[in-house]
C-alpha positions, 0 to 999 in steps of 0.5 A: 513464495507467491503461487498463482493459477495458470489462468491468473493475470500473471499468465498475460505477462509471459509474452514474446514481446517484453514490456521492458523492450523500448521498441515494444513500448513504442506500440503498447501504451500499457507497457509504457505505463508499467515502465513508468510505474517502475520508475516511480517505484524507484523514486519512492524507494530512493526517498525512503532509503535516504531517510532510513539511512539518516536515522539508522533504520531500514526502510521496512522499519520506517514503513511499519512505524508509519503504518501503526501510527495511522491505522487501527491497532488491530492491524498492528500485528505480524501476520497483517503487516506481512500481508500489508507489505507483501513480505514474509512473517520472519522479515516482519518479526526481524524488523519488529524485534529491532524496533522493540529493542530501540524502544520505538514500539510497545507490545500489547499481548493478548490475555488469552494467548501470550504469544500474540500481540498488537503494537503501538508506538512509544513516545520515541516511536511517535517522534521518529514518525514525525521525522520520517513521514514526509519522505514522499513529499517530493512526489506529492509536490510534483503531482501538485503541479498537475491540473485537477482533471489530470489528477482525477484521471490518474487517481481513478486509474490507480484505484482500479489498478490496485483493486485488480492487482488484489483480485488477481493475488498480486497485492495481498491487501487493498482497502479501496472502495471497489472491494468493500462490502459497502460499495455498489455500482448503480446506474448513476455511478459509484455509491457508498452504502455506509455513507449513503451517498454517490461517490465521485472519482475524488471520493474513492478511497485508497485506504479506507478506515471503514473498509470491510471486505466483501464476503 
């Protein structure tokens, strides 16, 4: 269970006026945005559930397979996946047990500790990923109809929101530029010291392979 200090951002949510009250939303654009994000989250879950039902898998099992497919192997372990998806280790362990039983993953055990392992996809697992990884495309298609300026502004706001949610302990994992040790803010704007170049808003990464946390 997530426990946060009283001064955390959660403290701001305990207000007399509910963000879910349409009357309050009329006078508070932040509440409208939260309600909107909730609707988008529901759309994401609906699309994921539909694909999961077609293949006889659970949504978290599909998410694990897709994550393993596109991230470095060291992240494919139970501890990290629990943080990645903000669920408990037993939940991930149960999902992994089914994936292993279905032959969708291979476990590479540590030579020094045979209780620890990282996962990689089997051939069948890669086939499942190819059949499932496009489940969220309907959301992308709607975004593609927006203008470049609107997309840039939306992306900039989302990147900063993800970073702030991580800073306040609401999201366990984030790999945005803002929390990376290679990132710096200069008078000219955002800068990546790894790539040694300025970062425009479209250059900011949400899930950077080279990300390294500060400190």
